[in-house]
Structure formats: C-alpha cells, structure tokens
Phi, psi and omega in degrees: 000156176242153181237130171241123180232155179231145175228121179216152177171187182214160177244135172248121179275159185295336181276002177099345183281162183228159178214126179251161176213148178211114183237141175244135179235161180217121182056043176080001181247145169293137188246299184230139178235130180278132177258107184294337179286316186264349185058043177224161173272128175249144172286132180269342178233150180283131181234154168299160179297331177294319176289324176291321173298329179289313193278315187306312183288345183271348179287154177307149185290138182306315185294327179289318176296313177302320176297313177305308188286328185270335190236299189297302183305303180305319176297318178299318182292317178300316176292328177289319178295320175300324178289334182261003188298330183264001180254317186268141173288153178293141177244000000 
C-alpha cells in the first residue's frame, strides 16, 4: 500500500490577519507545498521530471486552495472559536 497525506489549515492572529497552509505528502515525505503569495505549488523534494509532471496537475487547483485558505478556513475557525468562547480560557 501507498500513503498520500494532506495537512491544511489556517491561523487567526489577534490583529485579525490570517495565514493558511496546505501541504501534500507521499509515503511520509513532504511532496508539495502551496505558496499563497505566488498561488503555485512547489515541490518540497527533488523529483525526476516524470514524477513532477505526474504530481503537478493532480494538486488541488490554485484558485480553490486560495479561497479555502483566505476565506473558508478562517470563517470556520472563527465560528468554532466563538462556539468555544465560554468554555476555553483566554490565552
């Protein structure tokens, strides 16, 4: 068997700004990382051109990832934190 994993999420800063991240891994190694500034996927490990050609078109589309990291994830995180505000102590 082979393992493909994804790590994605966002951080909400006290000043209201956010930072998102999305990493794809394969067999326990980081493979692709989404760069929010350039809206591109970068290879985290050196690969042959054949493997790079295989993985790049299979990565999630940049516009969808940007929307998720800039809008969807922060909105969900804010809702989640609001629902926990009376349970969690301030830090």
